[in-house]
C-alpha positions in Angstrom: 6.0 -12.8 -9.0 6.1 -9.0 -9.0 4.9 -9.2 -12.6 1.8 -11.0 -11.4 1.2 -8.6 -8.5 1.6 -5.5 -10.9 -1.4 -6.7 -12.9 -3.4 -6.9 -9.9 -2.6 -3.3 -9.3 -3.2 -2.5 -12.5 -6.7 -3.8 -11.9 -7.4 -1.9 -8.8 -10.1 0.9 -9.4 -8.2 3.5 -7.3 -4.8 2.8 -8.9 -3.4 5.1 -11.4 -0.1 5.2 -13.4 2.8 7.6 -12.1 0.8 8.1 -8.6 2.2 7.1 -5.3 1.6 3.7 -3.9 2.6 3.9 0.0 4.1 0.4 0.9 3.8 -0.1 4.7 5.2 -3.6 4.9 8.0 -4.6 7.5 9.0 -7.8 6.0 12.0 -7.3 3.5 10.6 -9.9 0.9 7.2 -8.4 1.0 8.5 -4.8 0.5 10.7 -6.1 -2.5 8.0 -7.9 -4.3 5.5 -4.8 -4.0 8.2 -2.3 -4.7 8.8 -4.0 -7.9 5.4 -4.7 -8.7 4.7 -0.9 -8.3 7.4 0.0 -10.7 6.2 -2.8 -13.1 2.7 -1.1 -13.0 4.0 2.2 -13.7 3.3 3.3 -10.1 5.5 5.4 -7.7 6.3 3.0 -4.7 6.8 5.0 -1.2 8.0 2.8 1.5 6.7 3.9 4.7 8.5 3.7 8.0 7.0 1.8 11.1 4.1 4.0 12.7 4.3 5.4 16.4 2.6 3.5 19.1 1.1 6.6 20.4 -2.1 7.5 18.7 -1.9 11.2 18.5 1.5 11.0 16.8 0.5 8.1 14.5 -2.6 10.1 13.3 -0.4 13.3 12.8 2.2 11.2 10.8 -0.3 9.6 8.5 -2.5 12.9 7.9 0.9 14.6 6.9 1.9 11.9 4.7 -1.4 11.6 3.0 -1.5 15.5 2.5 2.2 15.3 1.2 1.7 12.1 -1.5 -2.1 13.1 -2.2 -3.9 10.2 -0.4 -2.6 7.0 -2.0 -3.0 3.5 -2.2 -1.6 1.7 0.6 -0.5 -1.9 0.7 -0.1 -3.5 4.1 -0.4 -6.5 5.9 -3.7 -7.2 7.7 -2.2 -6.8 11.0 -1.2 -3.3 10.2 -4.2 -2.2 8.1 -6.4 -0.9 11.1 -3.8 1.5 12.1 -3.6 3.0 8.6 -7.3 3.3 8.2 -7.6 5.4 11.1 -6.3 8.2 9.2 -9.2 7.9 6.6 -7.4 9.1 3.7 -5.6 6.1 2.4 -6.9 3.3 0.3 -5.6 0.3 2.3 -5.2 -3.0 0.3 -3.9 -5.8 2.3 -1.4 -8.3 1.0 -3.9 -11.0 2.0 -6.8 -9.4 0.0 -4.5 -9.0 -3.1 -3.5 -12.6 -2.9 -7.1 -13.6 -2.9 -7.7 -11.7 -6.1 -4.8 -13.6 -7.9 -6.3 -16.9 -6.9 -9.7 -15.8 -7.8 -10.8 -17.9 -11.3 -11.4 -15.3 -14.2 
């Protein structure tokens, strides 16, 4: 499973080897699969903590994180994607949209 997802990561135009991929995933299964997929794709997985419910703290946290790890790709569930897109500096890909890529005919 992680091997298949690593191929999806390698196919993303904004993916680069040895660059951070932020994993904003609350489900342990998702986190483990995408962590290893990122490793297999030769990326640097960066697990993200839960975000604050306060909009100002959340924005400040995301801006600082983006600056620290240089505006990485971010993988999240659809339910969390809008909060991450608020910062405007992450290339957010949802688990659901990446699953669609895997099921498209070649």
